[in-house]
N, C-alpha and C positions, 0 to 999 in steps of 0.2 A: 921508952918510945919504940924500941925495936919489937917488944912483945905486942904492943898495940897494932903495929903495922902488920905483923904476922897474923894477928887475930882478924883484922879487917880484911885482909886479902884472902884468908882461908874460908870465910863464910860469906855467902851471898847476902845482898842487902835484905832480902825478905827474911832470912834466917836470923840476921843480926838485929832485926826489928827496926830497920831504918828505911824510910821511904815508902812503905806499903800501907802503914796504918793511917787512919784519919786522926788528925790532931784533936785533942780534947778542947771543948769549947770553954770560953771563959765563964766564970760564975755569973756575970752580969747579963748573960745571954739566955737566961732561963725562960724569959717571956717568949722568945721566939721558939724555944723548945716546946713550950706548952702549945703554941699555935701549930707547930709542925706535928705534934702528937695528935691534936684535934683533926688536922687535915688528913693525917694517915689513918686515923680511926674512921673518918668518913669514906676514904678510899677503900678501906677494908670492908666496910659495910656494903658499899656498892659492888665490890668484887664478890662478896658472899651472895648478894642478890643475883648477880649475873650467873654465878655458878649454879644456883638453885634453878634459874630459868633454863640454863643449858641442860641440866640433868632432867628437868621435866620434858624438854624437847627431845632429848635422847630416848626417854622412856616412851614417848609417843611414837617416835620413829621405829623403835624396836617392836612396839605393838603392831604398827602397820606392816612391818616386815614379817612378823609372825603370821598375820592374817593372809598376806600375799603367799607365803610359803604353804599355808594350809590350803588355799585355793588352788594353787598349782599341783599340790599333792593329790587333791580330789580329781582334778582334771587328768592327771597322769594315770590315776587308777581307772577312770572311766575309759581312757584310751586303751589301757591294757585289757580291760574287759571286752572292748570292741574288737581288738586284735585277736583275742582268744576265741571269740565267737566266730570270727571270719577265718580262722586258721584252717578249718576243713570246709570244703564246699558242701552245700546242702545235700547233694546227691550221694556223697560219700558217707554221710551220716545215715542215710537210708540203707546202704549196703552193710555197714557194720563197723 
């Protein structure tokens, strides 16, 4: 008895395998397991469909963001060209 007491006090319940695991279901409960498996398979299919929809939406958003970045890049380049053209007054260009 003394050895068991030492064993029980030296290991936490999770390490000893007590209190943290779910208990095995009785054999006569297999029908509900089949129903639960079917329910979980349906949930998994729904989650897979949701994931595919979210991935498609993310791809669309990335495409829109890429187009916006390209538009702003073009705009910035045209502003840079305008700034470069106006950097010297027209009369200084005549002088040299």
